[in-house]
py3Dmol code that shows the C-alpha trace and the ligand (Angstrom):
import py3Dmol

protein = """\
ATOM      1  CA  ASN A   1     -17.056   5.052 -13.653  1.00  0.00           C
ATOM      2  CA  GLU A   2     -15.197   3.743 -16.320  1.00  0.00           C
ATOM      3  CA  THR A   3     -12.042   5.856 -15.816  1.00  0.00           C
ATOM      4  CA  LYS A   4     -10.736   3.615 -13.239  1.00  0.00           C
ATOM      5  CA  ASN A   5     -11.552   0.382 -14.900  1.00  0.00           C
ATOM      6  CA  TYR A   6      -8.008  -0.335 -16.244  1.00  0.00           C
ATOM      7  CA  SER A   7      -5.265  -2.602 -15.268  1.00  0.00           C
ATOM      8  CA  PRO A   8      -2.570  -0.429 -13.556  1.00  0.00           C
ATOM      9  CA  GLN A   9       0.262  -1.971 -15.604  1.00  0.00           C
ATOM     10  CA  VAL A  10      -1.076  -0.818 -18.755  1.00  0.00           C
ATOM     11  CA  GLN A  11      -1.098   3.035 -19.439  1.00  0.00           C
ATOM     12  CA  PRO A  12      -4.365   4.310 -20.716  1.00  0.00           C
ATOM     13  CA  PRO A  13      -4.028   7.173 -23.323  1.00  0.00           C
ATOM     14  CA  GLY A  14      -3.989  10.492 -21.755  1.00  0.00           C
ATOM     15  CA  THR A  15      -2.898   9.145 -18.235  1.00  0.00           C
ATOM     16  CA  ASN A  16       0.460   9.634 -16.350  1.00  0.00           C
ATOM     17  CA  ARG A  17       1.985   8.772 -13.108  1.00  0.00           C
ATOM     18  CA  ARG A  18       1.899  11.550 -10.772  1.00  0.00           C
ATOM     19  CA  ILE A  19       3.306  12.409  -7.414  1.00  0.00           C
ATOM     20  CA  PRO A  20       0.689  12.530  -4.650  1.00  0.00           C
ATOM     21  CA  GLN A  21      -1.068  15.737  -4.361  1.00  0.00           C
ATOM     22  CA  SER A  22      -2.437  14.248  -0.937  1.00  0.00           C
ATOM     23  CA  ILE A  23      -0.969  11.620   1.447  1.00  0.00           C
ATOM     24  CA  ILE A  24      -2.608   9.794   4.270  1.00  0.00           C
ATOM     25  CA  ILE A  25       0.224  10.174   6.762  1.00  0.00           C
ATOM     26  CA  GLY A  26      -1.289   7.804   9.486  1.00  0.00           C
ATOM     27  CA  VAL A  27      -1.758   6.919  12.247  1.00  0.00           C
ATOM     28  CA  ARG A  28      -0.944   3.329  12.459  1.00  0.00           C
ATOM     29  CA  LYS A  29      -4.347   1.442  13.258  1.00  0.00           C
ATOM     30  CA  GLY A  30      -6.164   4.643  12.818  1.00  0.00           C
ATOM     31  CA  GLY A  31      -8.375   3.327   9.966  1.00  0.00           C
ATOM     32  CA  THR A  32      -6.103   4.421   7.361  1.00  0.00           C
ATOM     33  CA  ARG A  33      -6.832   1.395   4.960  1.00  0.00           C
ATOM     34  CA  ALA A  34     -10.526   2.170   5.453  1.00  0.00           C
ATOM     35  CA  LEU A  35      -9.869   5.659   4.609  1.00  0.00           C
ATOM     36  CA  LEU A  36      -7.848   4.998   1.367  1.00  0.00           C
ATOM     37  CA  GLU A  37     -10.364   2.438   0.199  1.00  0.00           C
ATOM     38  CA  MET A  38     -13.295   4.496   0.752  1.00  0.00           C
ATOM     39  CA  LEU A  39     -11.683   7.721  -1.095  1.00  0.00           C
ATOM     40  CA  ASP A  40     -11.130   5.263  -3.809  1.00  0.00           C
ATOM     41  CA  ILE A  41     -14.905   5.373  -4.508  1.00  0.00           C
ATOM     42  CA  HIS A  42     -14.435   9.024  -5.762  1.00  0.00           C
ATOM     43  CA  PRO A  43     -14.057   9.020  -9.378  1.00  0.00           C
ATOM     44  CA  GLU A  44     -11.489  11.864  -9.239  1.00  0.00           C
ATOM     45  CA  ILE A  45      -9.275   9.979  -6.696  1.00  0.00           C
ATOM     46  CA  VAL A  46      -6.736   7.455  -7.604  1.00  0.00           C
ATOM     47  CA  VAL A  47      -4.778   5.641  -4.768  1.00  0.00           C
ATOM     48  CA  ALA A  48      -1.584   3.741  -4.474  1.00  0.00           C
ATOM     49  CA  THR A  49      -2.709   0.370  -3.131  1.00  0.00           C
ATOM     50  CA  THR A  50       0.463  -0.723  -1.341  1.00  0.00           C
ATOM     51  CA  GLU A  51       2.205   1.261   1.481  1.00  0.00           C
ATOM     52  CA  VAL A  52       5.069   2.940  -0.180  1.00  0.00           C
ATOM     53  CA  HIS A  53       7.231   3.844   2.779  1.00  0.00           C
ATOM     54  CA  PHE A  54       9.188   6.645   0.718  1.00  0.00           C
ATOM     55  CA  PHE A  55       9.599   9.250   3.408  1.00  0.00           C
ATOM     56  CA  ASP A  56      10.036   7.217   6.426  1.00  0.00           C
ATOM     57  CA  TRP A  57      12.524   4.471   5.165  1.00  0.00           C
ATOM     58  CA  ASP A  58      15.938   6.013   4.227  1.00  0.00           C
ATOM     59  CA  GLU A  59      16.637   3.160   1.991  1.00  0.00           C
ATOM     60  CA  ASN A  60      13.664   4.027  -0.172  1.00  0.00           C
ATOM     61  CA  TYR A  61      13.909   7.796   0.258  1.00  0.00           C
ATOM     62  CA  ALA A  62      17.649   7.290  -1.063  1.00  0.00           C
ATOM     63  CA  LYS A  63      15.919   5.863  -4.393  1.00  0.00           C
ATOM     64  CA  GLY A  64      14.648   9.280  -5.407  1.00  0.00           C
ATOM     65  CA  LEU A  65      11.282  11.061  -6.402  1.00  0.00           C
ATOM     66  CA  GLU A  66      11.417   9.238  -9.802  1.00  0.00           C
ATOM     67  CA  TRP A  67      11.274   5.915  -8.001  1.00  0.00           C
ATOM     68  CA  TYR A  68       8.564   7.305  -5.836  1.00  0.00           C
ATOM     69  CA  LYS A  69       6.285   8.574  -8.850  1.00  0.00           C
ATOM     70  CA  ASN A  70       6.904   5.250 -10.757  1.00  0.00           C
ATOM     71  CA  LEU A  71       4.845   3.496  -7.674  1.00  0.00           C
ATOM     72  CA  MET A  72       1.985   5.701  -8.258  1.00  0.00           C
ATOM     73  CA  PRO A  73      -1.021   4.665 -10.420  1.00  0.00           C
ATOM     74  CA  PHE A  74      -1.924   6.243 -13.731  1.00  0.00           C
ATOM     75  CA  SER A  75      -4.286   9.134 -13.574  1.00  0.00           C
ATOM     76  CA  TYR A  76      -5.816  11.754 -15.628  1.00  0.00           C
ATOM     77  CA  GLU A  77      -5.008  15.425 -15.087  1.00  0.00           C
ATOM     78  CA  ASN A  78      -8.209  16.112 -13.356  1.00  0.00           C
ATOM     79  CA  GLN A  79      -7.475  13.246 -10.714  1.00  0.00           C
ATOM     80  CA  ILE A  80      -5.823  13.294  -7.538  1.00  0.00           C
ATOM     81  CA  THR A  81      -3.338  10.845  -6.526  1.00  0.00           C
ATOM     82  CA  VAL A  82      -3.280   9.513  -2.800  1.00  0.00           C
ATOM     83  CA  GLU A  83      -0.903   7.434  -1.218  1.00  0.00           C
ATOM     84  CA  LYS A  84      -1.094   6.044   2.454  1.00  0.00           C
ATOM     85  CA  THR A  85       1.869   5.040   4.667  1.00  0.00           C
ATOM     86  CA  PRO A  86       0.763   5.093   8.348  1.00  0.00           C
ATOM     87  CA  GLY A  87       4.340   5.193   9.484  1.00  0.00           C
ATOM     88  CA  TYR A  88       5.045   8.788   8.328  1.00  0.00           C
ATOM     89  CA  PHE A  89       2.920  10.237  11.065  1.00  0.00           C
ATOM     90  CA  THR A  90       5.442   9.044  13.672  1.00  0.00           C
ATOM     91  CA  SER A  91       8.416   9.318  11.693  1.00  0.00           C
ATOM     92  CA  SER A  92      10.591  12.311  12.727  1.00  0.00           C
ATOM     93  CA  LEU A  93      12.112  12.889   9.163  1.00  0.00           C
ATOM     94  CA  SER A  94       8.807  12.725   6.992  1.00  0.00           C
ATOM     95  CA  PRO A  95       7.511  16.082   7.674  1.00  0.00           C
ATOM     96  CA  GLU A  96      10.515  17.799   6.202  1.00  0.00           C
ATOM     97  CA  ARG A  97      11.008  15.474   3.407  1.00  0.00           C
ATOM     98  CA  ILE A  98       7.372  15.692   2.374  1.00  0.00           C
ATOM     99  CA  HIS A  99       7.503  19.675   2.630  1.00  0.00           C
ATOM    100  CA  GLU A 100      10.653  19.612   0.377  1.00  0.00           C
ATOM    101  CA  MET A 101       8.817  17.627  -2.207  1.00  0.00           C
ATOM    102  CA  ASN A 102       5.477  19.752  -2.023  1.00  0.00           C
ATOM    103  CA  SER A 103       4.967  22.439   0.414  1.00  0.00           C
ATOM    104  CA  SER A 104       1.593  23.039  -0.530  1.00  0.00           C
ATOM    105  CA  ILE A 105       0.424  19.216  -0.219  1.00  0.00           C
ATOM    106  CA  LYS A 106      -2.779  18.258   1.556  1.00  0.00           C
ATOM    107  CA  LEU A 107      -2.253  15.840   4.461  1.00  0.00           C
ATOM    108  CA  LEU A 108      -4.855  13.526   5.761  1.00  0.00           C
ATOM    109  CA  LEU A 109      -4.505  12.161   9.442  1.00  0.00           C
ATOM    110  CA  ILE A 110      -6.935   9.704  10.661  1.00  0.00           C
ATOM    111  CA  LEU A 111      -6.863   9.323  14.391  1.00  0.00           C
ATOM    112  CA  ARG A 112      -8.744   7.201  16.983  1.00  0.00           C
ATOM    113  CA  ASP A 113      -8.935   7.202  20.720  1.00  0.00           C
ATOM    114  CA  PRO A 114      -5.291   6.469  21.817  1.00  0.00           C
ATOM    115  CA  THR A 115      -5.681   3.721  24.233  1.00  0.00           C
ATOM    116  CA  GLU A 116      -7.788   1.806  21.646  1.00  0.00           C
ATOM    117  CA  ARG A 117      -5.080   2.425  19.212  1.00  0.00           C
ATOM    118  CA  VAL A 118      -2.621   0.876  21.730  1.00  0.00           C
ATOM    119  CA  ILE A 119      -4.865  -2.464  21.947  1.00  0.00           C
ATOM    120  CA  SER A 120      -5.355  -2.355  17.910  1.00  0.00           C
ATOM    121  CA  ASP A 121      -1.640  -2.148  17.618  1.00  0.00           C
ATOM    122  CA  TYR A 122      -0.927  -4.824  20.102  1.00  0.00           C
ATOM    123  CA  THR A 123      -3.472  -7.105  18.441  1.00  0.00           C
ATOM    124  CA  GLN A 124      -1.912  -6.645  15.083  1.00  0.00           C
ATOM    125  CA  VAL A 125       1.451  -7.732  16.509  1.00  0.00           C
ATOM    126  CA  TYR A 126      -0.033 -10.551  18.404  1.00  0.00           C
ATOM    127  CA  TYR A 127      -1.714 -12.057  15.346  1.00  0.00           C
ATOM    128  CA  ASN A 128       1.728 -11.375  13.249  1.00  0.00           C
ATOM    129  CA  ARG A 129       3.640 -13.186  15.737  1.00  0.00           C
ATOM    130  CA  LEU A 130       1.166 -16.037  15.976  1.00  0.00           C
ATOM    131  CA  GLU A 131       1.400 -16.577  12.248  1.00  0.00           C
ATOM    132  CA  ASN A 132       5.263 -16.524  12.384  1.00  0.00           C
ATOM    133  CA  GLN A 133       5.218 -19.142  15.140  1.00  0.00           C
ATOM    134  CA  LYS A 134       6.879 -16.725  17.596  1.00  0.00           C
ATOM    135  CA  PRO A 135       5.850 -16.439  21.322  1.00  0.00           C
ATOM    136  CA  VAL A 136       3.240 -14.129  22.320  1.00  0.00           C
ATOM    137  CA  GLN A 137       2.362 -12.097  25.701  1.00  0.00           C
ATOM    138  CA  VAL A 138      -0.828 -11.002  27.128  1.00  0.00           C
ATOM    139  CA  ILE A 139      -1.098  -7.102  26.582  1.00  0.00           C
ATOM    140  CA  GLU A 140      -0.823  -6.436  30.436  1.00  0.00           C
ATOM    141  CA  GLU A 141       2.575  -8.153  30.445  1.00  0.00           C
ATOM    142  CA  ILE A 142       3.944  -5.622  27.841  1.00  0.00           C
ATOM    143  CA  VAL A 143       1.973  -2.490  29.007  1.00  0.00           C
ATOM    144  CA  ILE A 144       2.977  -2.874  32.588  1.00  0.00           C
ATOM    145  CA  ARG A 145       6.612  -3.498  33.573  1.00  0.00           C
ATOM    146  CA  ASN A 146       7.786  -3.515  37.199  1.00  0.00           C
ATOM    147  CA  GLY A 147       4.325  -2.146  38.416  1.00  0.00           C
ATOM    148  CA  ALA A 148       4.617   0.860  36.185  1.00  0.00           C
ATOM    149  CA  LEU A 149       3.316   1.623  32.762  1.00  0.00           C
ATOM    150  CA  ASN A 150       5.758   0.806  30.111  1.00  0.00           C
ATOM    151  CA  THR A 151       6.017   4.168  28.329  1.00  0.00           C
ATOM    152  CA  LYS A 152       8.811   2.827  26.233  1.00  0.00           C
ATOM    153  CA  TYR A 153       6.394   0.489  24.538  1.00  0.00           C
ATOM    154  CA  LYS A 154       6.171   1.514  20.911  1.00  0.00           C
ATOM    155  CA  ALA A 155       2.515   1.128  20.762  1.00  0.00           C
ATOM    156  CA  ILE A 156       2.258   3.496  23.496  1.00  0.00           C
ATOM    157  CA  GLN A 157       4.545   6.048  21.842  1.00  0.00           C
ATOM    158  CA  ARG A 158       2.837   6.002  18.747  1.00  0.00           C
ATOM    159  CA  SER A 159      -0.336   7.089  20.614  1.00  0.00           C
ATOM    160  CA  LEU A 160       1.239  10.449  21.747  1.00  0.00           C
ATOM    161  CA  TYR A 161      -0.462  12.327  19.174  1.00  0.00           C
ATOM    162  CA  ASP A 162       0.844  15.974  20.507  1.00  0.00           C
ATOM    163  CA  VAL A 163       4.627  14.674  20.357  1.00  0.00           C
ATOM    164  CA  HIS A 164       4.122  13.706  16.717  1.00  0.00           C
ATOM    165  CA  MET A 165       2.016  16.478  15.785  1.00  0.00           C
ATOM    166  CA  GLU A 166       4.588  19.181  16.814  1.00  0.00           C
ATOM    167  CA  ASN A 167       7.043  17.867  14.291  1.00  0.00           C
ATOM    168  CA  TRP A 168       4.264  18.357  11.312  1.00  0.00           C
ATOM    169  CA  LEU A 169       3.458  21.706  12.667  1.00  0.00           C
ATOM    170  CA  LYS A 170       6.958  22.859  12.031  1.00  0.00           C
ATOM    171  CA  TYR A 171       6.324  22.489   8.492  1.00  0.00           C
ATOM    172  CA  PHE A 172       2.813  22.647   7.684  1.00  0.00           C
ATOM    173  CA  SER A 173      -0.082  24.914   8.668  1.00  0.00           C
ATOM    174  CA  LEU A 174      -3.068  23.656  10.339  1.00  0.00           C
ATOM    175  CA  ASP A 175      -5.307  24.175   7.460  1.00  0.00           C
ATOM    176  CA  GLN A 176      -3.062  21.796   5.369  1.00  0.00           C
ATOM    177  CA  ILE A 177      -3.595  18.913   7.697  1.00  0.00           C
ATOM    178  CA  HIS A 178      -7.082  17.508   7.776  1.00  0.00           C
ATOM    179  CA  ILE A 179      -7.909  15.214  10.598  1.00  0.00           C
ATOM    180  CA  VAL A 180     -10.393  12.374  10.165  1.00  0.00           C
ATOM    181  CA  ASP A 181     -11.979  11.187  13.199  1.00  0.00           C
ATOM    182  CA  GLY A 182     -11.299   7.295  13.089  1.00  0.00           C
ATOM    183  CA  ASP A 183     -13.921   6.487  15.681  1.00  0.00           C
ATOM    184  CA  THR A 184     -16.539   8.415  13.810  1.00  0.00           C
ATOM    185  CA  LEU A 185     -15.246   6.752  10.265  1.00  0.00           C
ATOM    186  CA  ILE A 186     -15.961   3.246  11.808  1.00  0.00           C
ATOM    187  CA  ARG A 187     -19.583   4.221  12.951  1.00  0.00           C
ATOM    188  CA  ASP A 188     -20.771   6.455  10.189  1.00  0.00           C
ATOM    189  CA  PRO A 189     -18.284   6.766   7.336  1.00  0.00           C
ATOM    190  CA  LEU A 190     -20.027   9.044   4.959  1.00  0.00           C
ATOM    191  CA  PRO A 191     -20.040  12.368   6.932  1.00  0.00           C
ATOM    192  CA  GLU A 192     -16.036  12.014   7.474  1.00  0.00           C
ATOM    193  CA  LEU A 193     -15.590  11.213   3.824  1.00  0.00           C
ATOM    194  CA  GLN A 194     -17.665  14.259   2.935  1.00  0.00           C
ATOM    195  CA  LYS A 195     -15.513  16.460   4.953  1.00  0.00           C
ATOM    196  CA  VAL A 196     -12.452  15.066   3.149  1.00  0.00           C
ATOM    197  CA  GLU A 197     -14.151  15.713  -0.329  1.00  0.00           C
ATOM    198  CA  LYS A 198     -14.456  19.457   0.793  1.00  0.00           C
ATOM    199  CA  PHE A 199     -10.852  19.571   2.056  1.00  0.00           C
ATOM    200  CA  LEU A 200      -9.477  18.114  -1.353  1.00  0.00           C
ATOM    201  CA  ASN A 201     -11.956  20.535  -3.098  1.00  0.00           C
ATOM    202  CA  LEU A 202     -13.606  17.847  -4.800  1.00  0.00           C
ATOM    203  CA  ARG A 203     -17.359  17.385  -6.133  1.00  0.00           C
ATOM    204  CA  PRO A 204     -19.397  15.438  -3.413  1.00  0.00           C
ATOM    205  CA  ARG A 205     -19.595  11.977  -5.323  1.00  0.00           C
ATOM    206  CA  ILE A 206     -19.387   9.654  -2.528  1.00  0.00           C
ATOM    207  CA  MET A 207     -22.834   8.568  -1.227  1.00  0.00           C
ATOM    208  CA  SER A 208     -24.542   6.743   1.360  1.00  0.00           C
ATOM    209  CA  SER A 209     -25.317   3.964  -1.197  1.00  0.00           C
ATOM    210  CA  ASN A 210     -21.695   3.286  -1.460  1.00  0.00           C
ATOM    211  CA  PHE A 211     -21.880   1.674   2.048  1.00  0.00           C
ATOM    212  CA  TYR A 212     -23.676  -1.175   3.722  1.00  0.00           C
ATOM    213  CA  PHE A 213     -23.228  -2.613   6.978  1.00  0.00           C
ATOM    214  CA  ASN A 214     -22.111  -6.153   6.882  1.00  0.00           C
ATOM    215  CA  GLN A 215     -23.409  -7.955  10.295  1.00  0.00           C
ATOM    216  CA  THR A 216     -20.865 -10.697  10.065  1.00  0.00           C
ATOM    217  CA  LYS A 217     -17.990  -8.298   9.769  1.00  0.00           C
ATOM    218  CA  GLY A 218     -19.505  -5.904  12.173  1.00  0.00           C
ATOM    219  CA  PHE A 219     -18.258  -3.112   9.861  1.00  0.00           C
ATOM    220  CA  TYR A 220     -19.371  -1.022   6.922  1.00  0.00           C
ATOM    221  CA  CYS A 221     -18.204  -2.337   3.653  1.00  0.00           C
ATOM    222  CA  ILE A 222     -18.053  -0.738   0.142  1.00  0.00           C
ATOM    223  CA  ARG A 223     -20.356  -0.821  -2.605  1.00  0.00           C
ATOM    224  CA  SER A 224     -18.664   0.803  -5.799  1.00  0.00           C
ATOM    225  CA  GLU A 225     -18.673   0.082  -9.570  1.00  0.00           C
ATOM    226  CA  GLY A 226     -21.210  -2.671  -8.986  1.00  0.00           C
ATOM    227  CA  ARG A 227     -18.910  -4.622  -6.628  1.00  0.00           C
ATOM    228  CA  GLU A 228     -19.441  -5.051  -2.833  1.00  0.00           C
ATOM    229  CA  ARG A 229     -16.247  -5.661  -0.710  1.00  0.00           C
ATOM    230  CA  CYS A 230     -15.241  -5.491   2.825  1.00  0.00           C
ATOM    231  CA  LEU A 231     -11.732  -4.689   4.199  1.00  0.00           C
ATOM    232  CA  HIS A 232      -9.221  -7.668   4.452  1.00  0.00           C
ATOM    233  CA  GLU A 233      -9.878  -9.951   7.536  1.00  0.00           C
ATOM    234  CA  SER A 234      -6.962  -8.340   9.574  1.00  0.00           C
ATOM    235  CA  LYS A 235      -9.071  -5.151   9.778  1.00  0.00           C
ATOM    236  CA  GLY A 236     -11.511  -5.035  12.383  1.00  0.00           C
ATOM    237  CA  ARG A 237     -10.418  -7.969  14.399  1.00  0.00           C
ATOM    238  CA  PRO A 238     -11.830  -8.598  17.925  1.00  0.00           C
ATOM    239  CA  HIS A 239      -9.643  -6.967  20.691  1.00  0.00           C
ATOM    240  CA  PRO A 240      -8.546  -8.697  23.863  1.00  0.00           C
ATOM    241  CA  MET A 241     -10.561  -7.924  27.275  1.00  0.00           C
ATOM    242  CA  VAL A 242      -7.941  -5.728  28.958  1.00  0.00           C
ATOM    243  CA  ASN A 243      -7.670  -5.470  32.641  1.00  0.00           C
ATOM    244  CA  SER A 244      -9.531  -2.290  33.741  1.00  0.00           C
ATOM    245  CA  THR A 245      -6.700  -1.026  35.932  1.00  0.00           C
ATOM    246  CA  VAL A 246      -4.437  -1.281  33.005  1.00  0.00           C
ATOM    247  CA  LEU A 247      -7.024   0.632  30.867  1.00  0.00           C
ATOM    248  CA  GLU A 248      -7.220   3.304  33.475  1.00  0.00           C
ATOM    249  CA  GLN A 249      -3.353   3.555  33.758  1.00  0.00           C
ATOM    250  CA  LEU A 250      -3.269   4.056  29.829  1.00  0.00           C
ATOM    251  CA  GLN A 251      -6.045   6.611  29.793  1.00  0.00           C
ATOM    252  CA  ALA A 252      -4.443   8.587  32.745  1.00  0.00           C
ATOM    253  CA  TYR A 253      -1.157   8.644  30.804  1.00  0.00           C
ATOM    254  CA  PHE A 254      -2.598   9.881  27.595  1.00  0.00           C
ATOM    255  CA  LYS A 255      -4.857  12.480  29.309  1.00  0.00           C
ATOM    256  CA  ASP A 256      -2.377  15.351  29.373  1.00  0.00           C
ATOM    257  CA  HIS A 257      -1.206  14.609  25.848  1.00  0.00           C
ATOM    258  CA  ASN A 258      -4.739  14.543  24.591  1.00  0.00           C
ATOM    259  CA  GLN A 259      -5.357  17.745  25.997  1.00  0.00           C
ATOM    260  CA  ASN A 260      -2.116  19.338  24.507  1.00  0.00           C
ATOM    261  CA  PHE A 261      -3.103  17.889  21.312  1.00  0.00           C
ATOM    262  CA  TYR A 262      -6.482  19.482  21.268  1.00  0.00           C
ATOM    263  CA  ARG A 263      -5.016  22.884  22.043  1.00  0.00           C
ATOM    264  CA  MET A 264      -2.474  22.388  19.070  1.00  0.00           C
ATOM    265  CA  VAL A 265      -5.039  21.639  16.443  1.00  0.00           C
ATOM    266  CA  ASN A 266      -7.908  23.840  17.879  1.00  0.00           C
ATOM    267  CA  ARG A 267     -10.446  20.866  17.866  1.00  0.00           C
ATOM    268  CA  SER A 268     -11.291  18.265  20.523  1.00  0.00           C
ATOM    269  CA  PHE A 269     -12.070  14.727  20.390  1.00  0.00           C
ATOM    270  CA  ASP A 270     -14.018  12.450  22.665  1.00  0.00           C
ATOM    271  CA  TRP A 271     -11.070  10.258  23.642  1.00  0.00           C
ATOM    272  CA  HIS A 272     -11.103   8.777  27.253  1.00  0.00           C
TER     273      HIS A 272
END
"""
ligand_1 = """\
27
LIG
P -9.064 -2.885 14.413
O -8.554 -4.161 13.445
O -8.060 -3.126 15.787
O -10.264 -2.921 14.842
P -5.309 0.625 9.855
O -5.869 0.535 8.415
O -4.861 2.032 9.733
O -4.490 -0.480 10.169
O -6.634 0.564 10.858
C -7.217 -0.624 11.149
C -8.572 -0.175 11.805
O -9.531 0.402 11.074
C -9.152 -1.270 12.422
O -8.605 -1.772 13.608
C -10.810 -0.914 12.493
O -11.296 -0.717 13.651
C -10.587 0.245 11.505
N -11.803 0.467 10.700
C -12.404 1.545 10.113
N -13.399 1.317 9.325
C -13.303 -0.032 9.101
C -14.057 -0.858 8.098
N -15.075 -0.215 7.421
N -13.693 -2.150 8.173
C -12.745 -2.662 8.880
N -11.990 -2.060 9.677
C -12.348 -0.645 9.625
"""
view = py3Dmol.view(width=600, height=400)
view.addModel(protein, "pdb")
view.setStyle({"model": 0}, {"cartoon": {"style": "trace"}})
view.addModel(ligand_1, "xyz")
view.setStyle({"model": 1}, {"stick": {}})
view.zoomTo()
view.show()
């Protein structure tokens, strides 16, 4: 596909920067980068490679829609521009702001088992702190405070999918929000991507030959335009072993929230 082989700084004739017609709104650690990179295989999709944080960060939102548009890649008229900022899903102002920009936008939300997501979130922060030579704690010390689950812990809050979804459903109908099963995307990416192609009304162009399993990484990697690449090493890091009582406490805490979420979206997932 030649249409994508250009430097994003140079404007190819016939292209423009466009406001996204679809946004990956989250969830943080759900597999948002994998989803974006895998969708980028499609010739009719162009993606903003960096997280924009337009709708969730007031200082960026204040810069206005032109600023936002200027961060988007060049695209042809038949292409769909996609940006991903995982922080949107849990930000209370994002739904209204996105709705105001484009009330018929198509939203993509990738979710995974909420307990798994907490551990993944903890792992990311753990490595960030190590890199910045800040003290680290084992996960049990953060998740449990005074013998009880520390429900104020941000990573736990972010996994309350029903709480956040409620904000989105005030502005968008269910058929505008496509949920990608992040646990499935890890194990078998193609079927999840084919559902997204349908949702975006795109021709099926992503194929099984676009993926190969990399034993060393332990994840699927991408083969596209004659190139093979895996996601950055920060994606798919081993998780710590978590004390089974703590795991059970997390799972018990999420149980009702999960059930509530399934009702909200008329769909269930095999989360613990
Ligand atoms: P872990 O690093 O905890 O395993 P995000 O991009 O939203 O931060 O999500 C990161 C998660 O994407 C990773 O969490 C990993 O499990 C998941 N993922 C899904 N498909 C992947 C792939 N092909 N390669 C690497 N990570 C993938």
